[in-house]
C-alpha positions in Angstrom: 20.9 1.4 -17.7 18.1 -1.0 -17.2 20.1 -3.2 -16.1 22.3 -1.4 -13.9 18.8 -0.2 -11.9 18.2 -4.1 -11.5 20.9 -5.2 -10.1 20.3 -2.1 -7.6 17.4 -2.9 -7.0 18.8 -6.8 -6.3 21.0 -5.3 -3.7 18.6 -3.0 -2.1 15.9 -6.0 -1.6 19.1 -8.3 -0.3 20.0 -5.2 1.8 17.1 -5.0 2.9 16.7 -8.7 4.2 20.1 -9.0 6.1 18.5 -5.8 7.8 15.3 -7.6 9.4 17.4 -10.8 9.5 20.6 -9.1 11.7 19.5 -9.2 15.4 21.6 -6.2 16.1 19.7 -3.8 13.2 16.6 -5.7 13.9 16.3 -4.5 17.6 17.2 -0.8 15.9 14.3 -1.2 13.9 12.0 -2.2 16.9 13.6 0.3 18.8 12.9 3.9 16.2 10.0 2.3 15.9 9.3 2.1 19.5 10.3 5.8 19.8 8.7 7.6 16.6 6.1 5.0 14.8 4.7 8.1 12.8 7.6 9.2 11.1 8.9 5.0 10.4 5.6 4.4 8.5 5.7 7.6 6.6 9.4 6.3 5.8 8.7 2.4 4.9 5.5 3.1 2.5 7.4 6.1 1.4 10.1 4.2 -0.3 8.5 0.0 -0.3 5.5 1.4 -2.4 6.7 3.6 -4.6 9.4 0.8 -5.6 6.5 -0.9 -6.2 5.0 1.0 -8.3 8.4 1.4 -10.2 8.9 -2.2 -10.7 5.3 -2.9 -12.1 6.6 0.1 -14.4 10.2 -2.2 -15.3 7.3 -5.7 -15.8 5.4 -3.4 -17.9 7.3 -1.3 -19.9 10.9 -1.9 -19.3 11.6 1.4 -17.7 11.5 2.1 -13.9 10.5 5.3 -14.6 9.4 7.6 -17.6 9.4 11.0 -18.0 6.6 12.6 -16.1 6.5 9.6 -13.2 6.5 11.9 -10.2 8.9 9.8 -7.7 8.9 12.4 -5.0 4.9 13.0 -5.1 4.2 9.7 -5.1 6.4 8.9 -1.7 4.8 12.1 -0.7 1.8 10.2 -0.9 2.5 6.7 0.1 4.0 8.5 3.1 0.6 10.2 4.1 -0.6 6.8 3.2 1.8 4.8 5.8 0.9 7.0 8.3 -2.9 6.8 7.7 -2.7 2.9 8.0 -0.5 3.6 11.4 -3.4 4.8 12.8 -6.3 2.9 10.9 -4.2 -0.5 12.4 -4.9 1.0 15.7 -8.4 1.8 15.6 -9.8 -1.4 14.1 -7.7 -3.8 15.9 -9.6 -2.5 18.7 -12.3 -0.9 17.7 -13.3 -4.2 16.2 -13.4 -6.6 19.1 -15.0 -3.9 21.2 -17.8 -3.4 18.6 -18.5 -6.6 19.2 -18.7 -7.6 22.6 -20.8 -11.2 22.5 -18.1 -12.4 20.1 -16.3 -11.9 23.7 -18.3 -14.0 25.5 -18.2 -16.8 22.9 -14.5 -16.8 22.8 -14.1 -15.5 19.2 -11.8 -12.3 19.6 -9.2 -14.5 22.1 -8.8 -17.3 18.9 -5.6 -15.2 17.5 -6.8 -16.7 13.6 -10.9 -15.4 14.0 -10.2 -11.9 15.6 -7.4 -11.6 12.9 -9.4 -12.6 10.5 -12.7 -10.2 11.6 -10.4 -7.0 12.3 -8.3 -7.7 8.5 -12.5 -8.1 6.9 -14.1 -4.8 8.8 -11.2 -2.7 7.7 -11.0 -4.2 4.6 -14.4 -3.5 3.8 -14.4 -0.1 5.8 -11.1 1.7 4.8 -9.5 -0.1 2.0 -11.8 1.4 -0.7 -11.2 4.8 0.1 -7.7 4.2 0.1 -6.8 2.7 -3.0 -9.9 5.2 -4.5 -7.7 8.0 -2.9 -4.7 6.2 -3.9 -5.9 6.3 -8.1 -7.2 9.8 -8.2 -4.0 11.3 -6.8 -2.0 9.0 -8.8 -3.7 9.7 -12.3 -3.8 13.8 -11.0 0.7 13.7 -10.9 0.9 11.6 -13.9 -1.7 14.2 -15.6 0.5 17.2 -14.8 3.4 15.5 -15.6 5.1 14.2 -12.3 3.9 17.1 -10.1 1.3 18.1 -7.7 -0.1 20.9 -8.2 -2.9 21.6 -5.6 -4.1 24.8 -7.5 -5.6 22.3 -9.7 -6.3 19.7 -7.8 -10.6 19.0 -9.0 -12.1 16.1 -7.5 -15.2 16.4 -9.1 -13.4 16.2 -12.1 -11.2 13.6 -11.0 -13.9 10.9 -10.1 -16.0 11.4 -12.9 -12.5 10.2 -15.0 -12.1 7.1 -12.4 -12.8 4.1 -14.4 -15.3 2.7 -11.9 -16.0 -0.9 -14.1 -12.2 -1.6 -13.8 -11.9 -0.2 -10.2 -14.7 -2.6 -9.2 -14.2 -5.5 -11.2 -11.0 -6.0 -10.3 -9.6 -3.6 -7.5 -12.7 -4.1 -5.4 -14.1 -7.2 -6.1 -11.4 -9.9 -6.5 -8.0 -8.0 -4.4 -10.4 -6.7 -2.1 -11.8 -10.7 -1.0 -8.9 -12.5 -2.7 -5.6 -11.1 -1.8 -6.3 -8.3 1.0 -8.5 -10.0 3.7 -5.9 -12.8 3.4 -3.0 -10.2 3.9 -4.1 -9.0 6.7 -4.8 -11.7 8.8 -1.7 -12.5 8.2 -0.2 -9.2 9.0 -3.2 -9.0 12.2 -1.6 -12.3 13.8 2.2 -10.3 14.1 3.0 -8.3 16.8 1.8 -5.0 16.5 5.5 -3.3 15.7 6.3 -6.1 12.8 2.2 -4.9 11.7 3.1 -2.0 9.9 6.2 -3.6 8.3 4.5 -6.3 6.8 2.2 -3.9 5.7 5.1 -1.8 4.2 6.0 -4.7 2.5 2.2 -5.9 1.2 2.4 -1.8 0.3 4.9 -3.0 -2.7 2.3 -5.5 -3.9 -0.5 -2.7 -3.6 1.5 -0.6 -5.7 2.2 -3.8 -8.3 -1.4 -4.1 -8.5 -2.9 -0.5 -8.3 0.1 0.6 -11.4 -1.1 -2.3 -13.4 -5.2 -1.5 -12.4 -4.8 2.2 -13.6 -2.1 2.5 -16.3 -3.5 -1.2 -17.9 -6.1 0.5 -20.9 -4.2 3.2 -21.3 -1.3 0.8 -22.2 -3.6 -1.1 -25.0 -4.2 2.2 -26.4 -0.6 3.7 -26.9 -0.4 -0.2 -28.5 -3.0 0.0 -31.3 -1.9 4.1 -31.9 
């Protein structure tokens, strides 16, 4: 069964690649995004980031989704994150240059790479930790409730207290942000606006892998020792 899903995953990846390689379908994406950027951002993140988590499970445990994985709640959370990222891109891509008028006089923001780097740097310093922590606690909440998302049981204080802060800081914040996300989003802000959220959605697959490994590695070791 797992091999069947492997073939399906490869076929989906090839189909997605072909969709953006062919001019006709690529134009369909561009026109759809221009008309419905929020909806398209939701769908891209809901599908691709959830797929990233499932791929992490496949690599780590041999199956894509064990019982209680909660694919539908995860898709809703990732879709919401996709909408927020769409807004955040607009806020930081316009706000960072506006916040440093002297830098504009020095032509820093007239050069594509320095401009993209500074936007990425500030976005990842101020937004990425909040988003990663929020996703981490929502993901653990879904797992603790057997794959569902009962809002009546949501307790932010308990979820924050149960967070593995050492791993969150040493791995997710201190390593992935400066060494992966700042360079990756520098590339993002070098792209045309219509393709920034697409590239970010593809990066969200990597984010799903990173956060899935970070959140579950200690648990996996305990299960192996039992």
